[in-house]
DOVOKE-141388 format. One record per residue: chain; x, y, z of N, C-alpha, C in turn. Coordinates in pm, whole numbers, m for minus. Layout:
<pts>
PT  chain     n.X     n.Y     n.Z    ca.X    ca.Y    ca.Z     c.X     c.Y     c.Z
PT      A       X       Y       Z       X       Y       Z       X       Y       Z
...
</pts>
This chain:
<pts>
PT  chain     n.X     n.Y     n.Z    ca.X    ca.Y    ca.Z     c.X     c.Y     c.Z
PT      A   15408    1312    1593   15552    1319    1571   15628    1272    1695
PT      A   15583    1319    1814   15648    1277    1937   15635    1128    1960
PT      A   15520    1072    1924   15498     928    1940   15593     850    1851
PT      A   15612     899    1728   15703     832    1635   15846     834    1688
PT      A   15889     951    1738   16024     963    1793   16044     875    1916
PT      A   15945     868    2002   15958     786    2122   15962     637    2085
PT      A   15882     596    1985   15887     456    1940   16021     424    1875
PT      A   16072     518    1796   16201     498    1731   16312     489    1835
PT      A   16306     574    1937   16406     572    2044   16399     443    2123
PT      A   16279     396    2154   16266     270    2228   16315     152    2143
PT      A   16297     160    2013   16346      54    1923   16499      49    1927
PT      A   16563     168    1920   16709     171    1924   16764     127    2060
PT      A   16689     152    2166   16734     112    2298   16729     m39    2316
PT      A   16642    m106    2241   16632    m252    2250   16746    m320    2176
PT      A   16806    m252    2080   16913    m311    2001   17044    m242    2040
PT      A   17125    m303    2128   17248    m236    2172   17351    m219    2060
PT      A   17350    m307    1961   17449    m295    1854   17430    m165    1777
PT      A   17304    m127    1752   17276      m2    1682   17317     116    1768
PT      A   17286     108    1897   17321     216    1989   17474     231    1998
PT      A   17544     119    2004   17690     122    2010   17746     182    1881
PT      A   17690     141    1768   17734     195    1639   17713     346    1634
PT      A   17598     393    1681   17570     537    1683   17665     612    1775
PT      A   17697     553    1889   17791     616    1982   17927     634    1916
PT      A   17974     530    1848   18105     536    1782   18104     639    1669
PT      A   17997     637    1587   17988     731    1475   17981     875    1525
PT      A   17899     900    1627   17888    1035    1681   18021    1080    1742
PT      A   18090     990    1812   18222    1022    1868   18322    1061    1760
PT      A   18322     985    1649   18414    1015    1539   18378    1149    1474
PT      A   18249    1173    1456   18206    1300    1396   18245    1417    1485
PT      A   18222    1405    1616   18259    1513    1709   18409    1539    1702
PT      A   18489    1432    1700   18635    1448    1694   18677    1526    1569
PT      A   18625    1486    1453   18666    1551    1329   18611    1693    1316
PT      A   18492    1718    1369   18438    1854    1365   18523    1946    1453
PT      A   18553    1901    1574   18635    1983    1664   18776    1998    1607
PT      A   18828    1892    1547   18962    1898    1488   18965    1998    1373
PT      A   18863    1996    1288   18857    2086    1173   18841    2231    1217
PT      A   18740    2257    1301   18714    2394    1344   18814    2441    1449
PT      A   18877    2347    1522   18974    2382    1624   19094    2454    1568
PT      A   19140    2411    1448   19256    2475    1387   19225    2621    1352
PT      A   19106    2647    1297   19067    2785    1264   19052    2867    1392
PT      A   18989    2807    1493   18967    2875    1620   19100    2910    1686
PT      A   19193    2814    1688   19325    2838    1747   19402    2945    1671
PT      A   19393    2941    1539   19464    3040    1458   19415    3181    1490
PT      A   19282    3197    1507   19227    3328    1541   19276    3375    1677
PT      A   19276    3284    1775   19321    3319    1910   19468    3357    1909
PT      A   19550    3279    1841   19694    3306    1836   19720    3438    1764
PT      A   19647    3467    1656   19665    3594    1585   19630    3712    1675
PT      A   19523    3698    1754   19487    3805    1847   19593    3822    1955
PT      A   19642    3711    2005   19740    3714    2114   19876    3768    2069
PT      A   19912    3737    1944   20045    3774    1894   20036    3872    1778
PT      A   19961    3980    1798   19953    4085    1696   20092    4142    1674
PT      A   20125    4167    1549   20254    4225    1517   20364    4123    1495
PT      A   20339    3997    1526   20439    3893    1502   20429    3846    1358
PT      A   20536    3786    1307   20532    3739    1169   20449    3612    1156
PT      A   20407    3583    1034   20316    3472    1008   20379    3338    1044
PT      A   20510    3327    1026   20577    3200    1057   20567    3168    1206
PT      A   20587    3269    1291   20575    3248    1436   20433    3208    1474
PT      A   20334    3275    1415   20195    3244    1444   20163    3102    1401
PT      A   20211    3061    1284   20183    2926    1234   20250    2820    1321
PT      A   20374    2845    1365   20443    2749    1452   20369    2734    1585
PT      A   20325    2845    1641   20251    2841    1768   20120    2766    1751
PT      A   20050    2793    1640   19923    2725    1614   19944    2575    1599
PT      A   20047    2534    1526   20073    2391    1507   20103    2323    1640
PT      A   20183    2387    1724   20217    2328    1854   20093    2310    1940
PT      A   20013    2415    1951   19889    2405    2029   19793    2303    1970
PT      A   19780    2303    1838   19686    2215    1770   19720    2068    1793
PT      A   19846    2032    1780   19887    1892    1799   19861    1848    1943
PT      A   19893    1933    2039   19874    1898    2179   19726    1884    2212
PT      A   19645    1978    2168   19502    1974    2199   19430    1859    2129
PT      A   19465    1828    2004   19399    1716    1936   19437    1583    1997
PT      A   19560    1569    2043   19599    1444    2111   19520    1428    2241
PT      A   19506    1535    2316   19428    1531    2440   19281    1503    2411
PT      A   19228    1569    2310   19088    1548    2271   19063    1403    2231
PT      A   19156    1344    2159   19140    1205    2116   19128    1111    2236
PT      A   19212    1131    2336   19207    1047    2456   19074    1065    2529
PT      A   19028    1188    2542   18901    1214    2613   18784    1151    2539
PT      A   18779    1165    2407   18668    1110    2330   18669     957    2336
PT      A   18786     895    2325   18794     748    2334   18745     701    2471
PT      A   18785     771    2577   18742     735    2711   18590     746    2724
PT      A   18534     856    2673   18388     874    2680   18314     770    2597
PT      A   18366     736    2480   18303     633    2397   18301     500    2470
PT      A   18412     465    2534   18417     338    2609   18315     338    2722
PT      A   18305     449    2795   18206     457    2903   18063     446    2850
PT      A   18034     513    2738   17899     508    2682   17867     369    2627
PT      A   17965     300    2571   17942     164    2521   17914      70    2637
PT      A   17991      83    2745   17965      m1    2863   17826      27    2920
PT      A   17785     153    2919   17651     188    2965   17544     129    2873
PT      A   17569     130    2741   17474      73    2645   17459     m78    2663
PT      A   17565    m142    2710   17560    m286    2735   17503    m317    2873
PT      A   17452    m216    2940   17388    m228    3073   17487    m277    3180
PT      A   17612    m237    3165   17714    m270    3265   17716    m157    3367
PT      A   17710    m194    3495   17710     m95    3602   17846     m26    3605
PT      A   17848     104    3586   17973     179    3577   18026     224    3713
PT      A   17945     216    3816   17988     264    3948   18113     192    3998
PT      A   18116      56    3998   18240      m9    4043   18359      22    3952
PT      A   18332      36    3822   18439      65    3727   18501     202    3755
PT      A   18416     302    3776   18465     438    3802   18535     444    3938
PT      A   18479     377    4039   18543     375    4172   18678     304    4164
PT      A   18682     192    4093   18808     119    4075   18909     201    3998
PT      A   18862     272    3896   18952     357    3819   19009     469    3908
PT      A   18927     520    3999   18975     623    4091   19083     571    4183
PT      A   19064     449    4237   19165     388    4325   19292     359    4247
PT      A   19277     303    4127   19394     274    4044   19465     403    4005
PT      A   19387     506    3971   19446     635    3937   19524     695    4052
PT      A   19474     679    4174   19544     728    4292   19676     653    4312
PT      A   19670     521    4296   19792     440    4311   19894     475    4204
PT      A   19847     493    4081   19939     528    3972   19998     667    3994
PT      A   19917     759    4045   19968     895    4066   20080     899    4168
PT      A   20072     814    4272   20182     809    4368   20307     749    4304
PT      A   20288     652    4217   20401     587    4152   20459     665    4037
PT      A   20384     759    3983   20432     829    3864   20434     980    3885
PT      A   20493    1022    3994   20498    1165    4022   20580    1239    3918
PT      A   20686    1175    3864   20767    1242    3763   20688    1261    3634
PT      A   20599    1165    3604   20515    1178    3485   20421    1297    3500
PT      A   20363    1314    3618   20275    1428    3644   20355    1558    3635
PT      A   20478    1558    3688   20563    1677    3678   20592    1711    3532
PT      A   20616    1606    3449   20640    1627    3306   20523    1698    3242
PT      A   20400    1650    3270   20280    1709    3210   20258    1852    3256
PT      A   20277    1876    3386   20257    2012    3438   20361    2107    3379
PT      A   20487    2063    3374   20592    2146    3315   20564    2172    3167
PT      A   20521    2069    3095   20488    2084    2954   20373    2181    2933
PT      A   20275    2177    3022   20163    2269    3013   20209    2413    3031
PT      A   20299    2438    3127   20348    2574    3147   20437    2619    3032
PT      A   20515    2528    2975   20596    2564    2857   20503    2609    2744
PT      A   20394    2535    2727   20297    2567    2621   20225    2697    2648
PT      A   20178    2717    2771   20104    2838    2806   20193    2962    2796
PT      A   20316    2950    2845   20406    3065    2848   20476    3088    2714
PT      A   20453    3000    2617   20511    3012    2484   20664    3026    2491
PT      A   20727    2936    2568   20871    2943    2585   20945    2901    2457
PT      A   20892    2803    2387   20944    2765    2256   20837    2690    2181
PT      A   20859    2672    2050   20765    2602    1964   20840    2502    1879
PT      A   20766    2418    1815   20825    2323    1721   20893    2402    1610
PT      A   21018    2369    1582   21094    2439    1478   21186    2546    1532
PT      A   21174    2584    1659   21262    2685    1718   21399    2625    1745
PT      A   21500    2711    1739   21636    2672    1777   21652    2709    1925
PT      A   21680    2607    2009   21686    2631    2153   21809    2564    2215
PT      A   21840    2608    2333   21943    2544    2415   21877    2507    2547
PT      A   21875    2378    2578   21817    2328    2702   21927    2251    2774
PT      A   21974    2308    2885   22084    2245    2958   22207    2237    2869
PT      A   22261    2115    2852   22378    2094    2768   22344    2068    2622
PT      A   22218    2065    2590   22176    2030    2454   22131    2155    2378
PT      A   22176    2162    2253   22136    2272    2167   22093    2214    2033
PT      A   21980    2263    1983   21932    2213    1856   21796    2270    1820
PT      A   21736    2206    1721   21604    2245    1672   21499    2160    1742
PT      A   21390    2222    1788   21281    2147    1851   21211    2067    1742
PT      A   21231    1937    1744   21174    1847    1643   21030    1811    1679
PT      A   21006    1794    1810   20872    1756    1855   20854    1807    1997
PT      A   20729    1838    2029   20696    1881    2165   20562    1823    2203
PT      A   20558    1753    2315   20432    1706    2372   20430    1754    2517
PT      A   20318    1732    2584   20313    1772    2724   20410    1693    2809
PT      A   20453    1577    2762   20543    1492    2839   20691    1516    2809
PT      A   20725    1540    2683   20866    1548    2646   20891    1650    2536
PT      A   21019    1688    2526   21067    1773    2418   21175    1696    2344
PT      A   21168    1697    2211   21268    1626    2130   21349    1730    2053
PT      A   21481    1727    2075   21573    1820    2008   21660    1744    1908
PT      A   21685    1802    1791   21780    1748    1695   21900    1842    1692
PT      A   22018    1787    1727   22137    1871    1731   22206    1879    1594
PT      A   22321    1947    1589   22392    1969    1463   22445    1839    1402
PT      A   22473    1740    1487   22522    1610    1438   22408    1517    1401
PT      A   22285    1569    1397   22164    1495    1360   22123    1391    1465
PT      A   22164    1411    1590   22122    1324    1700   21992    1377    1759
PT      A   21907    1284    1804   21783    1323    1870   21801    1313    2021
PT      A   21759    1414    2093   21766    1415    2238   21622    1423    2290
PT      A   21581    1325    2370   21448    1321    2431   21461    1373    2573
PT      A   21401    1487    2599   21416    1552    2729   21280    1557    2797
PT      A   21265    1490    2913   21139    1503    2988   21120    1649    3031
PT      A   21000    1699    3017   20976    1841    3046   21004    1878    3191
PT      A   20992    1784    3283   21018    1816    3424   21166    1841    3449
PT      A   21253    1795    3360   21397    1815    3377   21447    1943    3311
PT      A   21357    2015    3246   21395    2141    3183   21385    2251    3288
PT      A   21500    2306    3324   21502    2413    3423   21534    2548    3360
PT      A   21621    2547    3258   21659    2671    3190   21648    2647    3040
PT      A   21580    2740    2972   21564    2732    2827   21619    2861    2767
PT      A   21704    2848    2668   21749    2963    2591   21691    2946    2451
PT      A   21598    3033    2415   21537    3026    2283   21618    3113    2189
PT      A   21692    3049    2098   21780    3120    2006   21703    3179    1888
PT      A   21580    3137    1870   21500    3186    1758   21439    3322    1789
PT      A   21407    3347    1914   21342    3472    1953   21447    3578    1987
PT      A   21406    3701    1980   21487    3812    2030   21593    3862    1936
PT      A   21700    3919    1995   21806    3984    1918   21879    3886    1828
PT      A   21899    3763    1876   21970    3664    1796   21898    3639    1665
PT      A   21764    3637    1667   21685    3617    1546   21706    3734    1451
PT      A   21708    3855    1504   21728    3973    1421   21866    3972    1356
PT      A   21970    3928    1431   22105    3918    1376   22110    3815    1264
PT      A   22041    3701    1285   22039    3597    1183   21970    3647    1056
PT      A   21861    3723    1072   21789    3777     956   21875    3878     881
PT      A   21949    3965     954   22034    4063     891   22149    3996     816
PT      A   22210    3893     878   22321    3825     812   22276    3750     688
PT      A   22156    3692     691   22107    3621     573   22072    3718     461
PT      A   22027    3841     495   21997    3941     393   22124    3995     328
PT      A   22232    4010     408   22356    4062     352   22424    3957     263
PT      A   22401    3828     291   22459    3723     207   22391    3717      72
PT      A   22260    3753      68   22185    3750     m58   22224    3865    m143
</pts>
Protein backbone atom coordinates (compact mmCIF):
# COMPACT_ATOMS: atom_id res chain seq x y z
CA UNK A 1 0.00 0.00 0.00
CA UNK A 2 2.80 2.42 0.90
CA UNK A 3 4.59 1.62 -2.36
CA UNK A 4 1.43 2.38 -4.33
CA UNK A 5 0.96 5.71 -2.54
CA UNK A 6 4.58 6.72 -3.03
CA UNK A 7 4.40 5.86 -6.76
CA UNK A 8 1.14 7.78 -7.09
CA UNK A 9 2.66 10.77 -5.29
CA UNK A 10 5.78 10.73 -7.47
CA UNK A 11 3.55 10.56 -10.56
CA UNK A 12 1.61 13.65 -9.46
CA UNK A 13 4.85 15.48 -8.68
CA UNK A 14 6.03 14.93 -12.26
CA UNK A 15 2.90 16.55 -13.69
CA UNK A 16 2.67 20.14 -12.37
CA UNK A 17 -0.71 20.76 -14.04
CA UNK A 18 -2.34 18.05 -11.91
CA UNK A 19 -0.64 19.36 -8.78
CA UNK A 20 -1.76 22.92 -9.58
CA UNK A 21 -5.31 21.70 -10.20
CA UNK A 22 -5.32 19.86 -6.86
CA UNK A 23 -4.00 22.94 -5.05
CA UNK A 24 -6.79 25.08 -6.49
CA UNK A 25 -9.50 22.49 -5.77
CA UNK A 26 -8.29 21.94 -2.19
CA UNK A 27 -8.12 25.73 -1.64
CA UNK A 28 -11.71 26.14 -2.87
CA UNK A 29 -12.91 23.24 -0.72
CA UNK A 30 -11.18 24.66 2.39
CA UNK A 31 -12.73 28.08 1.74
CA UNK A 32 -16.27 26.73 1.42
CA UNK A 33 -15.94 24.35 4.37
CA UNK A 34 -14.68 27.13 6.64
CA UNK A 35 -17.31 29.50 5.24
CA UNK A 36 -20.11 26.99 5.88
CA UNK A 37 -19.03 25.91 9.36
CA UNK A 38 -17.75 29.40 10.24
CA UNK A 39 -21.27 30.84 10.28
CA UNK A 40 -22.47 28.16 12.74
CA UNK A 41 -19.32 28.55 14.84
CA UNK A 42 -19.68 32.35 14.96
CA UNK A 43 -23.36 32.12 15.83
CA UNK A 44 -22.55 29.86 18.81
CA UNK A 45 -19.81 32.22 20.03
CA UNK A 46 -22.01 35.30 19.66
CA UNK A 47 -24.92 33.58 21.46
CA UNK A 48 -22.61 32.70 24.36
CA UNK A 49 -21.16 36.21 24.46
CA UNK A 50 -24.53 37.97 24.25
CA UNK A 51 -26.78 35.86 26.45
CA UNK A 52 -30.04 37.63 27.15
CA UNK A 53 -29.92 39.76 23.99
CA UNK A 54 -32.65 39.48 21.38
CA UNK A 55 -32.22 37.30 18.30
CA UNK A 56 -32.07 40.28 15.94
CA UNK A 57 -29.02 41.71 17.73
CA UNK A 58 -27.29 38.33 17.71
CA UNK A 59 -28.00 37.87 13.99
CA UNK A 60 -26.73 41.37 13.12
CA UNK A 61 -23.53 40.78 15.09
CA UNK A 62 -23.04 37.38 13.45
CA UNK A 63 -23.52 38.82 9.95
CA UNK A 64 -21.02 41.62 10.59
CA UNK A 65 -18.37 39.25 11.93
CA UNK A 66 -19.07 36.67 9.22
CA UNK A 67 -18.67 39.10 6.31
CA UNK A 68 -15.43 40.51 7.70
CA UNK A 69 -13.89 37.12 8.48
CA UNK A 70 -14.85 35.53 5.13
CA UNK A 71 -13.37 38.46 3.22
CA UNK A 72 -10.13 38.12 5.19
CA UNK A 73 -10.14 34.35 4.73
CA UNK A 74 -10.59 34.72 0.98
CA UNK A 75 -7.50 36.95 0.71
CA UNK A 76 -5.39 34.56 2.81
CA UNK A 77 -6.43 31.48 0.83
CA UNK A 78 -5.79 33.19 -2.54
CA UNK A 79 -2.34 34.27 -1.33
CA UNK A 80 -1.52 30.74 -0.15
CA UNK A 81 -2.77 29.20 -3.40
CA UNK A 82 -0.54 31.55 -5.41
CA UNK A 83 2.48 30.65 -3.27
CA UNK A 84 1.78 26.91 -3.59
CA UNK A 85 1.33 27.19 -7.37
CA UNK A 86 4.64 29.03 -7.70
CA UNK A 87 6.26 26.31 -5.58
CA UNK A 88 4.69 23.61 -7.80
CA UNK A 89 6.21 25.31 -10.83
CA UNK A 90 9.63 25.04 -9.11
CA UNK A 91 9.97 28.81 -8.80
CA UNK A 92 12.27 29.86 -5.97
CA UNK A 93 10.06 31.71 -3.49
CA UNK A 94 12.85 33.21 -1.39
CA UNK A 95 13.42 36.29 -3.59
CA UNK A 96 9.66 36.69 -4.01
CA UNK A 97 9.00 36.65 -0.26
CA UNK A 98 11.98 38.94 0.46
CA UNK A 99 10.83 41.34 -2.26
CA UNK A 100 7.29 41.24 -0.93
CA UNK A 101 8.64 42.12 2.51
CA UNK A 102 10.54 45.14 1.15
CA UNK A 103 7.54 46.25 -0.91
CA UNK A 104 5.27 45.72 2.10
CA UNK A 105 7.54 47.90 4.23
CA UNK A 106 7.54 50.66 1.61
CA UNK A 107 3.77 50.48 1.24
CA UNK A 108 3.26 50.54 5.00
CA UNK A 109 5.16 53.83 5.28
CA UNK A 110 3.10 55.28 2.44
CA UNK A 111 -0.24 54.01 3.69
CA UNK A 112 -0.26 54.73 7.39
CA UNK A 113 -3.85 55.98 7.21
CA UNK A 114 -4.90 52.68 5.62
CA UNK A 115 -3.32 50.78 8.51
CA UNK A 116 -5.07 53.12 10.97
CA UNK A 117 -8.38 52.39 9.19
CA UNK A 118 -7.89 48.63 9.60
CA UNK A 119 -6.83 48.87 13.24
CA UNK A 120 -9.75 51.19 14.07
CA UNK A 121 -12.14 48.88 12.21
CA UNK A 122 -10.82 45.90 14.14
CA UNK A 123 -11.46 47.64 17.47
CA UNK A 124 -14.95 48.72 16.36
CA UNK A 125 -15.66 45.07 15.54
CA UNK A 126 -14.12 43.64 18.73
CA UNK A 127 -15.80 46.19 21.01
CA UNK A 128 -19.15 45.75 19.23
CA UNK A 129 -19.64 49.51 18.95
CA UNK A 130 -22.17 49.11 16.13
CA UNK A 131 -23.34 46.57 13.57
CA UNK A 132 -24.76 46.57 10.10
CA UNK A 133 -28.35 47.83 10.33
CA UNK A 134 -27.83 49.93 13.49
CA UNK A 135 -28.91 53.56 13.59
CA UNK A 136 -25.82 55.60 14.53
CA UNK A 137 -24.45 59.11 14.66
CA UNK A 138 -20.80 59.47 13.64
CA UNK A 139 -19.53 63.03 13.78
CA UNK A 140 -21.93 65.16 11.71
CA UNK A 141 -23.49 62.16 10.00
CA UNK A 142 -26.51 60.27 11.24
CA UNK A 143 -28.07 57.26 9.58
CA UNK A 144 -28.30 53.51 9.22
CA UNK A 145 -25.08 51.48 8.93
CA UNK A 146 -25.42 50.14 5.38
CA UNK A 147 -22.03 48.42 5.27
CA UNK A 148 -19.05 47.89 7.53
CA UNK A 149 -15.61 46.62 6.61
CA UNK A 150 -12.33 46.86 8.48
CA UNK A 151 -11.47 49.84 6.27
CA UNK A 152 -14.67 51.89 6.12
CA UNK A 153 -18.18 52.42 7.42
CA UNK A 154 -21.02 53.30 5.04
CA UNK A 155 -23.98 55.25 6.43
CA UNK A 156 -27.29 55.97 4.65
CA UNK A 157 -28.93 59.14 5.95
CA UNK A 158 -32.60 60.20 5.92
CA UNK A 159 -32.24 61.83 2.48
CA UNK A 160 -30.98 58.46 1.12
CA UNK A 161 -27.38 59.74 0.73
CA UNK A 162 -24.48 57.36 1.31
CA UNK A 163 -21.59 58.55 3.47
CA UNK A 164 -18.29 56.61 3.26
CA UNK A 165 -16.37 57.17 6.47
CA UNK A 166 -12.83 55.80 6.92
CA UNK A 167 -12.71 54.03 10.28
CA UNK A 168 -9.62 55.98 11.38
CA UNK A 169 -11.65 59.21 11.22
CA UNK A 170 -14.32 57.89 13.58
CA UNK A 171 -13.62 59.41 16.98
CA UNK A 172 -17.08 59.47 18.57
CA UNK A 173 -19.93 57.06 17.86
CA UNK A 174 -23.46 57.41 19.19
CA UNK A 175 -25.33 54.16 18.68
CA UNK A 176 -29.02 55.08 18.59
CA UNK A 177 -30.12 51.45 18.32
CA UNK A 178 -28.69 50.37 21.68
CA UNK A 179 -29.74 51.46 25.14
CA UNK A 180 -32.62 53.61 26.37
CA UNK A 181 -33.34 55.10 22.94
CA UNK A 182 -34.07 51.59 21.61
CA UNK A 183 -36.44 50.92 24.50
CA UNK A 184 -38.28 54.22 23.83
CA UNK A 185 -38.60 53.35 20.15
CA UNK A 186 -40.00 49.90 21.02
CA UNK A 187 -42.52 51.39 23.48
CA UNK A 188 -43.68 54.04 20.98
CA UNK A 189 -44.11 51.46 18.22
CA UNK A 190 -46.18 49.24 20.58
CA UNK A 191 -48.47 52.12 21.57
CA UNK A 192 -49.06 53.00 17.89
CA UNK A 193 -50.19 49.41 17.20
